[in-house]
N, C-alpha and C positions, 0 to 999 in steps of 0.2 A: 067379847073383846071390842073395845072402843076404837073408832077410826083414829089415825094419827093426826095430831095437831099440826097446823102449819108452823114453819119456822118463825121465830121472832123477827120483827122488822126494826132495824136500827137506822135512824136518820140523823143527819147533822146539818146545820146551817152556820156557815162562818163568813163574816164580812168584816175584814180588818178596818175598813174606812168608817164603819159604824160601831166599832168595838163590840161586835156581836159574835158569840161563839155558843151556840145552843145545840142541845141534843134532844131527841124524841125517840122513845122506844115503845113498841106495841107488841104484846105477846098474848097468847091464849093459854089458859090453864083450866083444868077441870076443877069443879068445886066438890065438896063432900055430898052435895044433894043432887048430883047428876046433871047440873047445869054447867055452862062454860063461861068463864070470866075473861073479859078483855081487860088486860092490865096495861095501863099507860104510865110511862114515866118520862118526865121532861124537866129541863132546867138548863143552867149554864154549864158548859163543859168544865169538868174539874170539880163539880159539886155533886151532892147526893140528889138534889132536885126534889120534885114532888111526885106523888103517885096517886093514881085513881083506878079503882076497879069497878067495872060495870058488868053485871051478869046477864046472860041470855039463856033461853030455854034449851037451845040445841046448838050443835057445832056449825051447821050451815049459816045460821043467823049471826053467830059470833064472827065467823070468817068474813061475812059480808060487811060487818061493822069494822073489822080490821082493815079490809081493803078500802073502804070509804075513808077512814081516817088517814090511811097512807096517801090516797089520792089528794086529799085536802092539803096535807103537809107538803107534798111534792109541788103542788101548785103555788105554794107560798115560798118556794125556794129551797126546801130541804132536799138533800141528796142521800141516797142509800149508801151506807157504810159497809165495806167488806174489807176485813183485815188483809194485809199483804200476803200473797201466796195462797189465798183461799177464795172460794167462790162465795163465802159468807154463809153457806148452808151449815146448820147445826152449831153455829157459834152463838154464845150468849154473853155479851160484855156487861149487861146490866143485871143487877141483882133481882132475884125472883122473890115475889112477895108470898 
């Protein structure tokens, strides 16, 4: 049995004065070969955006990459999104690749 994957991270950055409305999603998914993929999706809110998958040998390494990406985006002004009435745990607003 494999360990549970961390919840996906959903971030947004909105600045009306700069006409900026961006989203960034980071999630972990197992691959068919026993590795773990860090899936990133980003773009303008309301669009499909772009996707990138990066594979890692194990879950701890992939989780560290997810945390690092989240820290970088938070430093750039992105904020964690949590739907109204929930803590954000177990929700996935972005499509899974």
